[in-house]
C-alpha positions in Angstrom: 106.5 98.3 113.4 110.3 98.7 113.2 111.8 101.8 111.8 115.4 102.2 110.5 117.7 104.0 112.8 121.0 105.5 112.0 122.0 107.2 115.2 125.8 107.7 115.5 126.9 107.7 119.1 130.0 108.1 121.3 130.7 106.7 124.7 132.5 109.2 126.8 134.6 108.0 129.7 134.4 109.2 133.4 130.9 108.0 133.8 129.2 110.4 131.4 127.3 109.4 128.3 126.8 111.6 125.3 125.3 110.9 121.9 125.3 113.1 118.9 122.5 112.7 116.4 122.3 114.2 112.9 119.0 115.7 111.9 117.5 113.5 109.2 117.3 114.6 105.6 120.2 117.0 105.8 124.0 116.8 105.9 125.5 118.4 109.0 129.2 118.9 109.4 130.7 117.1 112.4 130.9 119.4 115.4 133.1 118.4 118.3 131.4 118.4 121.7 132.3 121.6 123.5 131.6 120.1 126.9 130.5 116.8 128.4 127.3 117.1 130.5 126.8 114.9 133.6 123.8 112.6 133.7 120.8 113.9 135.5 120.7 111.5 138.4 118.1 110.8 141.1 119.3 109.3 144.4 118.0 105.7 144.7 116.8 105.6 141.1 117.4 102.7 138.7 121.0 102.3 137.5 122.2 104.2 134.4 122.5 101.7 131.5 126.1 100.9 130.3 124.9 101.1 126.7 125.1 104.4 124.9 121.9 106.5 125.0 119.9 106.5 121.8 116.4 107.4 120.7 114.1 104.5 119.9 113.7 103.5 116.3 111.7 106.0 114.3 111.1 107.2 110.7 113.4 109.8 109.2 112.7 113.3 110.4 111.9 116.3 108.2 113.5 119.7 108.8 111.0 122.5 109.2 113.4 124.8 107.5 115.7 122.8 105.2 118.1 125.7 104.9 118.2 126.6 108.6 115.6 128.0 111.0 115.3 131.8 111.4 117.2 132.8 114.5 119.4 129.7 114.4 121.8 130.7 111.7 124.8 130.6 114.0 124.0 127.1 115.3 122.6 125.2 112.3 125.7 123.0 111.9 125.5 121.7 115.5 124.1 118.2 116.0 121.5 117.1 118.5 122.7 115.3 121.7 121.1 112.3 123.3 121.7 111.6 127.0 120.1 109.6 129.8 117.8 111.1 132.4 117.3 109.2 135.6 114.2 109.6 137.8 113.1 107.7 140.9 111.5 104.8 139.0 112.8 105.1 135.4 115.8 105.9 133.2 115.1 107.2 129.7 116.8 109.0 126.8 116.4 112.7 126.3 117.4 114.9 123.3 118.8 118.4 123.5 121.0 120.9 121.6 118.2 121.4 119.1 119.0 124.0 116.5 117.3 122.4 113.5 113.7 121.9 114.5 111.9 119.0 112.8 108.9 116.8 112.7 109.1 113.0 112.6 106.1 111.5 110.7 104.3 108.4 111.8 101.7 107.7 109.1 98.9 105.1 109.4 98.3 102.4 106.8 96.2 103.7 104.0 93.3 101.5 104.9 93.2 102.7 108.5 93.8 106.4 107.8 91.1 108.7 109.2 92.5 112.0 107.9 93.3 113.3 111.4 96.8 114.5 112.2 98.3 115.2 115.7 101.5 117.1 116.3 103.1 115.6 119.5 105.2 118.1 121.5 107.2 116.3 124.1 108.1 118.0 127.5 111.3 118.4 129.3 111.2 121.8 131.0 112.6 123.4 127.9 115.9 121.9 128.8 115.5 118.6 126.8 112.8 116.6 125.0 111.5 113.3 126.4 111.2 112.0 122.9 110.1 108.4 123.6 107.2 108.2 126.0 106.1 111.7 125.3 106.8 111.5 121.6 107.5 108.4 119.5 105.6 106.0 121.7 102.4 108.0 121.4 103.0 108.6 117.7 103.3 104.9 117.0 100.1 104.2 119.0 98.2 106.9 117.1 99.4 105.7 113.7 98.4 102.1 114.6 94.9 103.5 115.2 94.5 105.4 112.0 95.8 108.9 113.1 98.8 110.5 111.5 101.2 111.7 114.1 104.2 114.1 113.9 106.7 114.3 116.7 107.9 117.9 117.0 111.4 118.7 118.0 111.3 122.3 118.9 114.0 124.7 120.0 114.6 124.9 123.7 114.7 128.0 125.8 116.9 126.4 128.5 118.8 123.9 126.4 121.2 121.7 128.3 123.5 121.9 125.3 124.2 125.6 125.8 127.5 126.1 127.5 127.4 127.3 131.1 127.6 131.1 131.3 126.4 131.5 127.7 123.0 133.2 127.1 120.3 130.9 125.8 119.6 131.8 122.2 115.9 130.9 122.2 112.6 131.9 123.8 109.5 129.8 124.1 107.0 132.3 122.7 109.3 133.3 119.9 111.2 130.3 118.6 109.4 127.2 120.0 106.1 128.7 119.0 107.4 129.4 115.5 108.5 125.8 115.2 105.0 124.7 116.1 103.4 127.1 113.6 105.8 125.8 110.9 104.9 122.2 111.7 101.1 122.9 111.3 101.8 124.6 108.0 104.1 121.9 106.7 101.6 119.2 107.4 98.8 121.2 105.7 101.0 121.8 102.7 101.6 118.1 102.4 98.1 117.0 103.3 97.3 115.2 100.1 100.6 113.3 100.1 100.3 112.3 103.8 96.6 111.5 103.7 95.6 114.3 106.1 92.6 116.5 106.1 93.9 120.0 106.5 90.9 120.9 108.7 91.8 118.1 111.2 95.3 119.1 112.2 95.9 119.5 116.0 98.5 119.4 118.6 99.0 117.7 122.0 101.7 119.1 124.3 103.2 117.4 127.3 104.5 119.5 130.3 106.7 122.2 128.6 105.2 121.1 125.3 101.9 122.3 126.6 103.3 125.8 126.9 104.4 125.5 123.2 100.8 124.5 122.3 99.4 127.4 124.2 101.7 129.9 122.5 100.8 128.4 119.1 97.1 129.1 119.9 97.9 132.6 121.3 99.8 133.5 118.0 96.5 133.2 116.2 98.3 133.4 112.9 96.0 132.8 109.9 98.9 133.3 107.4 100.1 136.1 105.2 98.8 136.0 101.7 101.7 138.1 100.3 104.5 136.1 102.2 107.5 135.2 100.1 107.6 131.7 101.6 104.5 129.9 100.4 104.2 128.0 103.7 103.8 131.3 105.6 100.7 131.9 103.6 98.9 129.0 105.3 96.9 129.0 108.4 98.9 127.9 111.4 96.0 127.6 113.9 95.4 124.1 115.2 91.9 122.5 114.9 92.1 121.0 118.3 94.5 120.8 121.2 95.5 118.4 124.0 97.2 119.6 127.2 98.9 116.7 129.1 100.0 117.9 132.6 100.9 121.2 130.9 103.2 124.0 131.7 101.4 127.2 130.7 102.5 130.7 129.8 102.3 133.0 132.8 99.7 135.1 131.1 97.4 132.1 130.9 97.5 131.8 134.7 96.7 135.4 135.4 93.3 136.3 137.1 92.4 138.6 134.2 93.2 136.0 131.5 90.5 135.6 128.9 89.9 132.6 126.7 91.3 133.2 123.1 88.4 133.9 120.7 89.5 131.0 118.5 90.3 128.6 121.2 90.0 125.1 119.6 88.3 122.1 121.2 90.5 121.0 124.1 91.4 117.7 125.8 93.0 118.0 129.3 94.6 115.4 131.5 96.9 115.1 134.5 97.3 113.0 137.7 95.9 114.1 141.0 99.4 113.8 142.6 101.0 116.3 140.2 102.1 119.6 141.5 99.4 122.1 142.4 100.0 124.5 139.5 98.9 121.6 137.2 96.5 119.4 139.2 94.6 122.3 140.7 94.9 124.6 137.7 93.5 122.3 135.1 90.0 122.0 136.8 89.8 125.8 136.9 91.0 126.0 133.3 88.4 123.5 132.3 85.7 125.7 133.9 86.9 128.8 132.1 86.8 127.0 128.7 83.4 125.6 129.4 82.0 129.0 130.3 83.4 130.4 127.1 81.6 127.7 125.1 84.8 125.8 124.1 84.2 122.0 123.7 86.4 120.6 126.5 87.0 117.3 128.2 89.1 116.8 131.4 90.6 113.7 133.0 92.4 113.6 136.4 93.8 110.2 137.3 94.4 109.0 140.8 98.0 107.8 140.0 100.7 108.8 137.6 102.5 111.8 139.1 104.1 114.1 136.6 105.5 113.0 133.2 103.7 109.6 132.9 103.4 109.9 129.1 102.7 106.5 127.5 103.7 103.7 129.8 102.7 100.1 130.2 101.3 100.4 133.7 98.6 98.7 135.7 97.3 102.1 136.7 94.2 103.4 135.0 96.2 106.4 133.6 97.8 104.0 131.1 94.4 104.0 129.3 94.5 107.7 128.5 95.4 107.4 124.8 92.2 105.5 124.2 90.3 108.3 125.9 92.0 110.8 123.7 91.1 108.8 120.6 87.5 108.5 121.8 87.4 112.3 122.3 88.7 112.9 118.8 86.1 110.5 117.5 83.3 112.3 119.5 84.4 115.6 118.0 84.2 114.2 114.4 87.9 114.4 113.7 88.2 110.6 113.0 85.2 110.4 110.6 86.4 109.1 107.3 85.5 111.3 104.4 
């Protein structure tokens, strides 16, 4: 399926590429680039394309706070930036300078819809978001299989767009987690319009997005009945969670950590060759959840490294979205009402 794209870009000389992208469904004043950031290069990696960086085609995004996110008042007129990231075997677009958090909805055809919704939180070390293979690519796949998907652009605690020497304005547990909470509430508030069962709204976080998912769970916010904003009255706890080669809050790695009392059913995956704090942590995490009675499934793939996302590979790891869908089905989240 093709989606309309209206991504304005600029090609900056001296070998650096920069793209400024306006958040959809709002009007942002043009903001000149304060600095031009170098590409993140990897020796021996594929060549950087000569074409300007751009996100893949996707539906219009929806701002989580149309009038500006709390804590971002001084930055709400700044536009997102798209750049290239080069790794040993791949070059891909990344997005940063995120001050207007949003969700991008990928809705299934009505005859396919299961009522299940997945918030997709891309990774990127809280410096940028890998929005294609850890975002839009998975969201398109889920929608094609009857699952509503919403790609979350959350605020970044180490945003590449923050000028050098300037304090970062955001924290993961405060701002990124608030963005995830707002996303859950926004989806539940539009459940009827989007064909979603409000009791089947979950999140899957990749790498740094896994930390955001964990902080969403830790917040354990059932809503405030007397809140001025009607959305804040809704439950923000997810009904299920996926952790894909996740970063985790430091507290979740402590020896005295205890499983949250409302820990939702969990789907875990990584590659065996990932760094030890992921590939050796997840089996221990699985055992802790199992002992606590949390429904949990774990997959560790022989190949894939870190950050495999959704890729057309010959490796078995390429099949993981089917395993995720099967797990959702096993847990009853795909049963049509």
